[in-house]
N, C-alpha and C positions, 0 to 999 in steps of 0.2 A: 246333196248337201252333207258335209261332214258332221259328225255327231260327237256329243259329250255325254258320258255316262256318269250318273251321280250315285254314289254309295253313301247311305246315311240311315239313321233310325227312321222307321216309318210309323206313322200314327201318333207322333208327338206334336202337339199344337205349336209349340215354339219353333220346332224344326220345320214343320210344314210352312209356317210363316216365312222362315228364312229361305226355304226352297222357292216359294212363290214370289217373294218380294225382292230377293237379292240374287240368288243363284241363277234362276232362269233368266232374268234380265241381263246379267253379266255374260252368260253363255251366248244368248241371242245377239248381244251387241258385238260379239266376236265372230258372227256369221256361222255359228254352230247350231245344231238342233239338239236340245236337251232330251235325255232319255233316262228314265228311272224304271226299275224292273216292275214295280207294282202298277205303273201306269202304261207301260208300253210292251208288256210281254204278249206272246201269241198263244198262250195256253199250253205250251210245251213243258218239258221238264225244266224246273226252275234253275237247276244247276247248269244245264246246257244253255239256257237263255242268258244267264249271267256271264258265262264264259264267252258266249257269242258277242255280247255287248263289250266285254273287256278286250276281246281281240279286234273288234271292228272300230271302236270309237277312238277318235284322235286325241281327245282329252278325257281323263278320268279324275273326277273330283270326289275325294273320300272325306266325309266329315266324321270325326272320331268322337263326337260328343256323346257322353253317357256310356262309353266303353262297351258298345254293343259287340258281342263275339262275331256275329255275322259280318260286320263291317271290317273287323280285323282280318277275318278269313278271306274276304274278297280282295282286300289289299294284298294279302299273301298270294292269291291267285294272279293278280296283276303283275306282281314282281316275278312270279314263276313263269309268266308269259313274256318276260323281258319288256314289260311296259312301264318300268319305273320312270323313264323320261317323260311319259305321258301323264304321270300321276301328280296331282296337287292335293296336299293334305290340309284340312281345316279343322277347327274345334272351337268350342266356346271358351272365352278367355279365362274362366276360372279353372280350366284344366292345366294351365301353365303354372309351373312352380314359381315363376316370377310375378304372378298376378297377386295383388293385395287381397283378392277374393278367394284365393286358393287355400284349401284346408288339407291337412295331412290325411284325414279320413274321407275327404271328398273325392269327386271324380278327377281323373288324371289321364295323361297320355302314358300308355304302357311303355316299359323300358325299351322294348325292341324297336319302337319308333320315336322314342323321346329325343334322339339326336338329330332327327330330320327337320328340315325347314317347314314349319307349320304356320299357316295363316290363321291367327286367332281373331274371333269376332265377339262383339259385345251386343247383347240383346237390344240395347237402347241406341246402338250406333250402326244399324244395318246399312244405312246409306254409305258410310265409310267402307264397310266390308264389301259392298257391291263394287265400289270404285276400285278397291285394292284387288279384288278377285279378278275383275275384268283386265286390269293391268298385268296380273300374273299370267292369265290365260294367253294374252297377246304375246308376252315375252316367250312363253313356252312354245307357242305355235311357231314363232320366228326361229327359235332354236331347233325345233324339230324339222322345219323346212330346210335349214342349212345343213342338218345332219343326215338327210335322206340320201343314200347312195344311188347311183344311176341304176334304174330298174333293169333286171334281167328278164327277158321275155321267156314265158313258158312255151311259146310256140316254136316248132321247127317248120319254118315256112316252106322249105324244099320238100319235106315229107308231105305236108298238107297239099302242096301243089300236085304232087304225084297222085295222091289219093283222089283228089278232086277230078283230075283229068280222067282217071280210070272210071270213076263213078259216073261222070257226065256222059262218057261214051256209051255206057250201058243204059243209062236213063233215057237218052235220046232215042234208042231203039224202041222204047215203050210208047213214045209219042204222048206222054203225059205232060200237060201244060204247066204244072206247078211242082215245086220241090221244097223240102225242108232239109237243111244241113245243120248238123250238131257236131261240135268239136269241143273237147276239153282236155286239159293237161295240167300237171302239177308243176309248181315252181322248182327250179334246180336247188339242190342236187336231186336228181330223179332216182327212183328205185329201179331195181331190175327183177323181173319175174320170168319164169320159164313159160313156154308156149302152153304146156299142160295146165299150169296155174292160171294163165289167162283164160283158157277155155272153160275150166271149172268155174271160175268167177263169173264169166259171161253167162253161163247156163243158169247159175243161181240168182242172177240179178235181174232177169227179165220180169216185167210186170204185165200180166195178161189181162187186158180189158176189152178193147174192140180193135178190129183190124190186126195187122201184124204188130207185135210188140216191138219197141225199140230194142235193137240187139237181137233180132230174130235169128233163131237157129232151127233149121229144118234138116232132119236126118233121112227123110224119105227118098231123096234123090241125091246122088253123089255130087252133082255139080252145085247143089245148094248147101252142102255141108261146109262148116268152117274148114279152111285149109291152112296148114302151117306155112309160114314164110321164114326167111332168114332172120327177120327182125320182129316176128310176132305172128298174128293170125289174121286172115281176111275172109269175108263172106260176101257173096253176091247172090241175091235172089230176085229173079225177074219172072213174073207171072203174067202171061198175056191172055189167059183164058178167063172170060167173065165167069162168076162175078168178082173173082180175086185178081183184078188187074192192078198190079203194083210192082214197085221196084225198091229194093233195099240193098245198099252196099255199106258195109262197115269194116273198119280195120282197127285192131288193137295191138299196139307195139309192146315190146318187152319192157320199155321204159314207162309204160302205162298211158301214153298218149292215145287219144281215141278220136276217130273220125266216123261220121255217119252221113250218108245222103239217102233220102227216101222220098218217094212220091207222096203227094198230099192225099190223105184219106177222103177229103171232100170231092176230089175229082172222080171217085167211083160212085158217089152218091148224089152230089149236087154240083155238077160242072158249072164253072164260072162264078162260084160263090166261095167265100171264105167264111167259115162258121166260127163265131167268137168262142163259144164254149169248147168246141173241138180243138181250137188252137191252144186255149188255156190248158186243157187236159194234156195235149201232146207235149207242150213245153214243161208242164209239171212232171210228166212222165220222164222226160229227158233229164231233168234235174235230179229226180229221185233215182233214176238208173245210174247216174254218175255217183251219187252218194252210196248206193248199194254196191256198185262195182268196186269202188275204192275201199269200202269196208271189207268186202270179200277178199280183196288183195292185201289186206292187213296194213293199210296206211293209217297213220296216226290221225286222230280227230282234228288236230291242229294244223294238218297239212294244208298249204295254200293252193287253191285251185283257180284256174281261169276257165270260163265256160262261155261259148259263143253260139248263138242261134241265128241262122240265116234263112230267110224265106225268099223264093224267087218264083217268077211266073205270076205276078200280081196284077199286071196292067189289064184293065177291062173287067175286073171282078167286082162283085157287089158283096157287101158285108152282111152277114146274117146272124141275128140274135134269136129272137122269137118270131119276128117277122122280117122279111128282107128289108134291108136298108139300101135303097138304090143310090149308092155312092160309087159310081163306076168310073168317075173321072180321075183315076189314080195315075199320077204322072210317073211315079217310080215303078219299076218292074221288080225290084228286089230291095231288101233291107236286112241289115245285120245288127244285132245288139249283143252286148257282152257284159258279164259280171265277174267279179273277183272276190274271193274270200276264203276263209277256212271251211273245212267240211262241217265243223260244228256250227259256225255262224250261218252257213247256208241252210242247214237243216232247221235251225231255230227260227229263221225268218223266211220260210218257204213261200208263203203267199206274196210277201213283198218282193222277193227275188223273182218269182214268176211274173209279177206285175212289171218289174223293171225290164224284163226280157220281152214282154208282149206289148207294152204300151207304145213303143216306137212303130210297131207293125200296125196296130189299130189306128194310130194317129194319122196314117196315110189316108184313111177313109174319113175325110172331112173332120179331122181332129178328134175322132171318137176316143174316149178314154173311160173304160169301165171303172167303177169305184172299187176300192180295195175289198169292200164287203162282198162284191160279186165274185172276185177271185177266191176269197176265203170260202164262200159257199160252194163254188164249183169244185175246188180242190178237196174240200172235206167230203163231198159226195163221191168224188173219184176215189179217194183213199179208202172209203168205207165200202165201195162196191166189191162184190165177190170176184175173185180171179176166175178166168176161164174164157 
């Protein structure tokens, strides 16, 4: 569901009433999910979370009542992110110079926003304000829909097909029943990095927890080391000697496109099972690896990224949480999920992002869907675990 972000003074009883009785109903009537930073943050850096909301939300409602500096600052952030078309400004009616209740020494709209179209509200006419705000949101959504250009795909399908064919050929030699595929790419225009820059970034971005980390680099044997190619670097690691029976293939292009295909960790521990917490950790690791890699490659935090996760070899498996859930009648053998957003917004909403990527997989097992709190607990424990 698309979202609407509300910027306003927090902790004022009159404005809290406006928020609950007028703003929220108007937003929900337009099919949007209301978001306010004090109610929907994830405990991260407040600045990052606010920027994430501003980047992600379809509609931004900024109430300028009482001249709060943080509200004006966040409006400035929105304009800096080129989100002015998404922005609706409101204020209590005594802030308008045309109001009979306005006083020269009283609250006002600051000069830098005074010329913009502002929807004023009266404390005793909140019903009228709700109706007017809903109408404005609907009009703005219609304008935004007509102004959206045809999307440009981040994916190079030909390159992905080539990498998948190479990886599957190696993976099939292992005889592993399941696999996880990760791919991510930035929206055009894409940057360009040298092979040395790619290798240095890949080395510094690995997260060591259990099993081979995503983006594994082994220097002990020449055939397992990353190798330069005309368009980037490629690594293939195939281990057939127990207990480390695993397969990893990853490729990183000069334009920072990334592809990974790896065997499932569960197949070395609990064959025929898919472990809920292991999948959550692996997907969280993939998302964090993407964020760390692109940070190491000096991409701007506002860079738009598409990230996809595919699992295959699912048919006949049981789902395992704390005790096996004997749900083996899985009709599908594979499933893919995808997310899109800026690096900042993905970092700020990590548990929700991981949930969006994992839920379609778990739903194949008799509609199972872990609550968000479970994702948050598993991811927090994972991020606090010592590396090694």
